[in-house]
Every structure is written in C-alpha cells, then in structure tokens.
C-alpha positions in Angstrom: 31.0 62.0 -27.4 31.2 63.9 -30.8 31.9 60.7 -32.5 28.9 59.0 -30.9 26.5 61.8 -32.2 28.0 61.6 -35.7 27.4 57.8 -35.7 23.8 58.2 -34.6 23.2 60.9 -37.3 24.8 58.6 -40.0 22.5 55.7 -39.0 19.4 57.8 -39.1 20.4 59.2 -42.5 21.1 55.7 -43.8 17.8 54.4 -42.6 15.8 57.3 -44.1 17.6 56.9 -47.4 17.2 53.1 -47.4 13.5 53.4 -46.7 13.0 55.8 -49.6 15.1 53.5 -51.9 13.1 50.5 -50.9 9.8 52.3 -51.7 11.2 53.3 -55.0 12.3 49.8 -55.8 8.9 48.5 -54.8 7.2 50.9 -57.2 9.6 49.9 -59.9 9.0 46.2 -59.2 5.3 46.7 -59.2 5.4 48.5 -62.5 7.5 45.7 -63.9 5.0 43.2 -62.9 2.2 45.2 -64.5 4.2 45.5 -67.7 5.2 41.8 -67.5 1.6 40.7 -67.7 1.2 39.1 -64.3 -1.5 41.5 -63.2 -3.0 44.6 -64.6 -4.6 47.6 -62.8 -8.3 46.9 -62.1 -8.1 43.5 -63.6 -10.4 40.8 -62.2 -9.0 37.3 -61.3 -11.2 35.8 -64.0 -9.8 38.1 -66.7 -6.3 37.4 -65.4 -6.7 33.7 -65.7 -8.3 34.0 -69.1 -5.5 36.2 -70.4 -2.6 34.2 -69.0 -4.0 30.7 -69.8 -2.1 28.9 -72.5 -3.7 25.7 -73.9 -1.3 22.7 -73.8 -0.6 20.5 -76.8 -1.1 16.8 -76.6 0.1 13.7 -78.4 -2.9 11.2 -78.6 -2.6 7.5 -78.2 -6.0 5.7 -78.5 -7.4 2.2 -78.0 -8.8 0.9 -81.4 -12.4 1.6 -80.3 -11.5 5.2 -79.5 -9.6 6.1 -82.6 -12.7 7.8 -84.2 -13.1 10.0 -81.1 -9.4 10.8 -81.3 -9.7 11.8 -85.0 -12.7 14.0 -84.2 -10.6 15.8 -81.5 -7.8 16.3 -84.0 -10.2 17.7 -86.6 -11.6 20.2 -84.0 -8.1 21.3 -82.8 -5.5 20.3 -85.4 -2.9 22.7 -83.9 -3.1 21.2 -80.4 -3.6 17.5 -80.9 -1.7 14.9 -82.9 -2.9 11.3 -83.2 -0.3 8.6 -83.4 -2.0 5.3 -84.5 -1.0 2.3 -82.6 -0.9 -1.3 -83.9 -2.8 -3.6 -81.5 -1.8 -7.1 -82.8 -1.5 -10.5 -81.2 1.2 -13.2 -81.5 0.1 -16.7 -82.5 0.0 -17.7 -78.8 -2.5 -14.9 -78.1 -0.2 -12.5 -76.2 0.0 -8.9 -77.1 2.1 -7.6 -80.0 1.7 -3.8 -79.7 3.6 -1.1 -81.5 2.8 2.4 -80.0 2.6 5.1 -82.6 4.8 8.2 -82.4 8.1 6.6 -81.5 9.5 5.9 -85.0 11.0 7.1 -87.3 11.3 10.1 -85.0 10.3 10.1 -81.3 7.3 12.5 -81.0 6.3 11.1 -77.6 9.2 11.7 -75.1 9.0 15.1 -73.4 5.4 15.6 -74.4 2.0 15.7 -72.8 0.2 12.5 -73.7 -3.6 12.0 -73.9 -4.5 8.3 -73.8 -8.1 7.5 -74.9 -9.1 4.3 -73.2 -11.9 1.8 -73.6 -12.2 -0.9 -70.9 -14.9 -2.9 -72.7 -13.4 -6.3 -71.8 -10.7 -7.6 -69.6 -8.3 -8.5 -72.4 -8.5 -5.0 -73.9 -8.0 -3.5 -70.4 -4.8 -5.4 -69.8 -3.4 -4.5 -73.2 -4.1 -0.8 -72.5 -2.4 -0.9 -69.1 0.7 -2.3 -70.9 0.7 0.7 -73.2 0.3 3.1 -70.2 3.3 1.6 -68.5 5.4 1.9 -71.6 4.3 5.6 -72.1 5.1 6.5 -68.5 8.5 4.8 -68.9 9.3 6.9 -72.0 10.2 10.3 -70.4 6.9 11.9 -71.2 5.9 15.2 -69.4 2.5 14.1 -68.3 -0.1 11.4 -69.0 -3.9 12.0 -69.0 -6.0 8.9 -69.3 -9.5 9.7 -70.6 -11.7 6.7 -69.8 -15.2 8.1 -70.5 -17.0 5.1 -69.0 -15.5 3.4 -65.9 -17.0 0.0 -66.2 -16.5 -1.2 -62.6 -18.0 1.8 -61.0 -20.9 -0.2 -59.7 -18.7 -2.9 -58.1 -17.1 -0.9 -55.4 -18.3 -2.9 -52.4 -18.9 -6.5 -51.3 -21.7 -8.0 -49.3 -20.5 -11.6 -49.2 -17.0 -12.5 -48.0 -14.9 -13.6 -50.9 -16.5 -11.3 -53.5 -14.0 -9.2 -55.5 -14.6 -5.4 -55.5 -13.2 -4.8 -59.1 -13.4 -1.1 -58.6 -10.6 -1.5 -56.1 -8.7 -3.8 -58.4 -8.7 -1.2 -61.2 -7.8 1.6 -58.8 -4.8 -0.5 -57.6 -3.6 -0.9 -61.1 -3.9 2.8 -61.8 -2.3 3.8 -58.5 0.7 1.6 -59.1 1.5 2.9 -62.6 5.0 4.3 -62.9 5.5 8.0 -62.3 6.6 10.4 -64.9 7.2 13.0 -62.2 3.6 13.9 -61.7 0.5 11.7 -61.1 -1.5 10.2 -64.0 -4.7 12.1 -64.4 -7.7 9.7 -64.8 -10.6 11.6 -66.5 -14.0 9.8 -66.4 -17.6 10.9 -66.9 -20.6 10.6 -64.6 -19.0 7.9 -62.5 -21.8 5.8 -61.0 -20.5 5.8 -57.4 -18.5 8.9 -56.7 -16.6 7.4 -53.8 -14.6 5.4 -56.3 -12.3 8.3 -56.6 -11.0 7.6 -53.1 -9.7 4.2 -54.1 -7.0 5.9 -56.1 -3.8 7.0 -54.4 -0.1 7.8 -55.0 0.5 7.9 -58.8 -3.1 8.4 -60.0 -5.6 11.2 -59.4 -9.3 11.0 -60.4 -10.7 13.9 -62.5 -14.4 13.4 -62.4 -16.4 15.1 -65.1 -20.0 15.2 -66.2 -21.5 15.1 -69.7 -24.8 16.7 -68.7 -23.7 20.0 -70.4 -23.5 18.1 -73.7 -27.2 17.3 -73.5 -28.1 20.9 -72.4 -26.1 22.4 -75.3 -27.8 20.0 -77.7 -31.3 20.9 -76.5 -30.4 24.6 -76.9 -28.8 24.2 -80.3 -31.7 22.3 -81.7 -34.4 24.6 -80.2 -35.9 21.6 -78.5 -39.4 21.7 -77.1 -38.2 19.9 -73.9 -39.5 21.9 -70.9 -39.3 19.4 -68.1 -36.5 17.3 -66.6 -37.3 14.1 -64.7 -35.1 11.8 -62.6 -35.8 8.1 -62.0 -35.0 8.3 -58.3 -34.0 10.7 -55.6 -30.3 9.8 -55.9 -30.2 11.0 -59.6 -32.2 14.1 -58.6 -29.7 15.1 -55.8 -26.8 14.5 -58.2 -27.9 16.2 -61.4 -30.8 18.6 -60.6 -28.6 21.6 -59.8 -27.2 21.4 -63.3 -30.6 22.5 -64.7 -31.1 25.4 -62.2 -32.0 28.7 -63.9 -32.5 27.0 -67.3 -36.3 27.2 -67.3 -37.1 23.5 -66.9 -39.7 22.1 -64.5 -38.3 19.3 -62.3 -40.0 16.0 -61.6 -38.6 13.3 -59.4 -39.8 9.7 -59.6 -39.1 6.8 -57.2 -40.1 3.2 -56.4 -42.8 2.5 -53.8 -44.3 -0.7 -52.6 -47.5 -1.5 -54.5 -50.0 -4.3 -54.5 -48.6 -7.6 -53.4 -45.5 -5.9 -52.1 -44.4 -5.2 -55.7 -42.2 -2.2 -56.2 -43.6 0.2 -58.7 -42.3 3.6 -60.1 -44.4 6.6 -59.2 -43.9 10.4 -59.3 -42.7 11.6 -56.0 -42.4 15.3 -56.7 -43.3 17.7 -59.4 -45.9 18.0 -62.2 -45.4 16.7 -65.7 -48.9 17.3 -67.1 -48.7 18.6 -70.7 -44.9 18.7 -70.5 -42.2 17.4 -72.9 -40.0 15.5 -70.6 -36.5 14.1 -70.7 -35.5 11.5 -68.0 -31.9 11.9 -66.8 -29.6 9.2 -65.5 -25.9 8.4 -65.5 -26.2 5.0 -67.2 -28.5 2.3 -68.4 -28.0 -1.5 -68.3 -31.2 -3.3 -69.4 -33.3 -0.2 -68.7 -36.2 -1.7 -66.7 -36.4 1.3 -64.3 -36.0 3.8 -67.1 -38.9 2.2 -69.0 -41.2 2.1 -65.9 -40.4 5.8 -65.2 -41.3 6.6 -68.8 -44.7 4.8 -68.5 -45.4 6.6 -65.1 -44.7 10.0 -66.6 -47.0 9.3 -69.6 -49.7 8.0 -67.3 -49.4 11.2 -65.3 -50.1 13.3 -68.4 -46.8 14.1 -70.0 -47.1 15.0 -73.7 -43.8 13.4 -74.8 -41.2 11.5 -72.9 -37.5 11.0 -73.9 -34.5 9.7 -72.1 -30.9 10.6 -71.6 -28.0 8.6 -70.2 -24.3 9.3 -70.4 -23.4 5.7 -70.7 -25.5 3.2 -72.7 -24.1 -0.1 -71.4 -27.0 -2.2 -72.9 -25.6 -5.8 -72.4 -26.6 -8.3 -75.0 -27.9 -5.6 -77.4 -30.7 -4.8 -75.0 -31.0 -1.4 -76.6 -33.1 -3.1 -79.3 -36.0 -3.3 -76.9 -36.1 0.6 -76.9 -36.5 0.9 -80.6 -39.8 2.2 -81.9 -40.9 -1.4 -82.7 -39.5 -2.8 -79.4 -41.4 -3.9 -76.4 -40.0 -0.9 -74.4 -40.4 1.6 -77.2 -42.0 4.3 -75.2 -39.5 7.1 -75.7 -39.8 9.9 -78.3 -36.0 10.1 -78.3 -33.2 8.3 -76.5 -30.1 10.5 -76.1 -26.8 9.0 -75.1 -23.1 9.9 -75.6 -20.5 8.0 -77.5 -18.7 7.0 -74.3 -19.0 3.3 -75.2 -18.5 3.1 -78.9 -18.6 -0.7 -79.0 -22.3 -0.2 -78.2 -23.3 3.0 -79.9 -21.6 2.1 -83.2 -24.1 -0.7 -83.5 -27.2 1.5 -83.0 -29.3 2.6 -85.9 -29.3 6.4 -86.6 -32.8 6.4 -88.1 -34.7 5.3 -85.0 -35.1 6.9 -81.5 -31.3 7.0 -80.7 -29.4 10.2 -80.8 -25.6 9.9 -80.1 -24.1 13.0 -78.6 -20.3 13.3 -79.2 -18.0 13.9 -76.3 -15.1 15.3 -78.3 -15.5 19.0 -77.5 -16.4 18.4 -73.9 -13.3 16.2 -73.4 -11.0 19.1 -74.6 -12.9 21.6 -72.5 -12.4 19.4 -69.4 -8.8 18.7 -70.3 -8.1 22.4 -70.3 -10.0 23.2 -67.2 -7.3 22.0 -64.9 -4.9 24.5 -66.4 -7.0 27.6 -65.4 
C-alpha cells in the first residue's frame, strides 16, 4: 500500500513539474519567434507582411515587340531584373530558328524565376513564343510568369454556330498543357474583355487578372488634370470599372444604346450629369471605335465641356486610330489615353496629336510582386 501512495505522489509531482516546464518552454519559444522576426508584439498583419516581404528577382525573356517594355522594367529596377535578348530568326524554309538568351556562355536561366513578356499579335508570333515557353519550362527554372498584357482572343470565348472555333479555348488549352516546372505557369493579363476566360485554364496554368485603370488614375493625379467626370459607354463597363473611382471625387455618367427612330440603336446618357464637366470615357479596349465615338458625341451634346477617352488596349485594326486624330472624321476627343499593351499599334501613333501612351512597366512589377504578399 505504501508503494502505491509513493507512486501516486511521484506521478502528481511529475505532472506538476512537466506542466511548469512546458509553460516555460512555451514562453521561450514565443520569445524566440518574436526575436526571429515572425511576429512582433502589437504588430498588425499589414505591417508583418510589409516587413517580411522580399521582392523576388527575375530573368526576363521578351518577344521582339516587348523588348522596349523589358528594357524599361530593367531601368526601373536594375537590381531585380535582367533582360536576356533572344534571337528570333527563321530558317530558309520559314520555320523558327530561335536562340533564347541567358543560356550561353553561362547558364543564367536554370534555377531562376523567369518573366516572359509576350505579344500575341499574330498567329505565327504566338506559335514561336509557345516554343520558347516550352523550352524554358524544360530548363529547370524555378517559376515562369507569362505577362501577356493584351489577350487577343478574349472576345472569342463562345460560339453561336456549330463548327465555329472558340479560339479563347484553343489558347487556354495551349497554356494549360505547357510542361510543369514544379508549379503552375502564371499568366498575367490586363483588363481581359470577358472575365470568364480564366476558367478555361486548368492544370499547369493559372490566370492572374490585372487592371491598368490605376495607371490612368495616377497619370491624372500626377498631371493635375482638370478631369472631374468619368463616363462609361455601357452598363457592363460601369459595373466593372466604376468602383475603381469611388472616393476619388469624380462624377459618374453611364451611357447606353437605345432604339431610336427607325429602330436604329443610338447612344444616350442613361445615368448621371455631365453638364460643364471634363469627361473621360473608360473602356477596356477599342477596335474600330464606333461606340466610343458615338458616346463622345452624346456627352458633348449633353453639355460636357471637354471629352477624352481611355482604353487599356488600342487594337485599332487597319490603322483605324487615324480616324480619331484631330483631323480625322472621328476626331471628337480632347485626348485619347491608352497603354502600351499592344506596341505593334502604339509604336505607330503620333505623339503630337491626341494620343497619350501610358506605360505599363511599373504596374507590371507591382502586380508581379502582389502575389508574394
């Protein structure tokens, strides 16, 4: 019996001592974490992420049309980005003869994060760039981010006649079946026309949808612009972009098409007041610009002082941008803002007319880093 009581007493003493020891170790461990920089007393989560965030370095490979953008990024952040120029030649039979930069005389690509700046301005260039992506992903890189500012098949995501090809699905299949480097390829694109395109991607590719609207907002602030009203050409654009102007002091106007005389569809103001205002019309892209032009005329007819336009992507097939020059038949805008997302178009535009090209370089780096927070 005495042995039994001694055993009970020993167990109680051990448990008491062990509990105190565990508490002590917990305090020591907690102090170690504080000193190690994982958390700090009274520190907010925002401060924690800001303090512990480390910006990654990238090796840049660029399509020929995107090399200037790549050089601009390197000039902004020379300690984080290195551009390796690629030779995009053809054999006499017309097939690709490509030498990706950064592999010789020393391999600067393997084991690195790679940023590929893409331009899918025609089908031949697109196929060549997919060949480069496949080679990069097969070269033991750590990660691949493809920045394709303008996704050209974003408007062809559905079919209405049997036998039509939904090229948005075709491109998504190509991206989704790229080799894996151990993690999915990140596809960054700006102001995708139909947001549901992201769901076509699967397996080895993930969409990273961004917007360039903050580039315009910053430009207006930096230039002390007199713009005091934002207009949208239709309800869809208003629903998508209007929240990005909340709290910035802009009046909001929404336009839309209604059936007029003879069943003709005309653009009218659906909501808001533009009288005496300096207006910028906002949309994601422009093709020939008919609706944008009609919207500008409607705003002027309603009493707007000045009307300008902004689109992220100036597609302008067949140089239709010429119609919006000051001497063109659609020259109704004070200024026409657009980004350099399609350099094959913007490089041809005059800089002494209505067009103002807003660079994406800083925004791309900001969005590239956002995923690391």
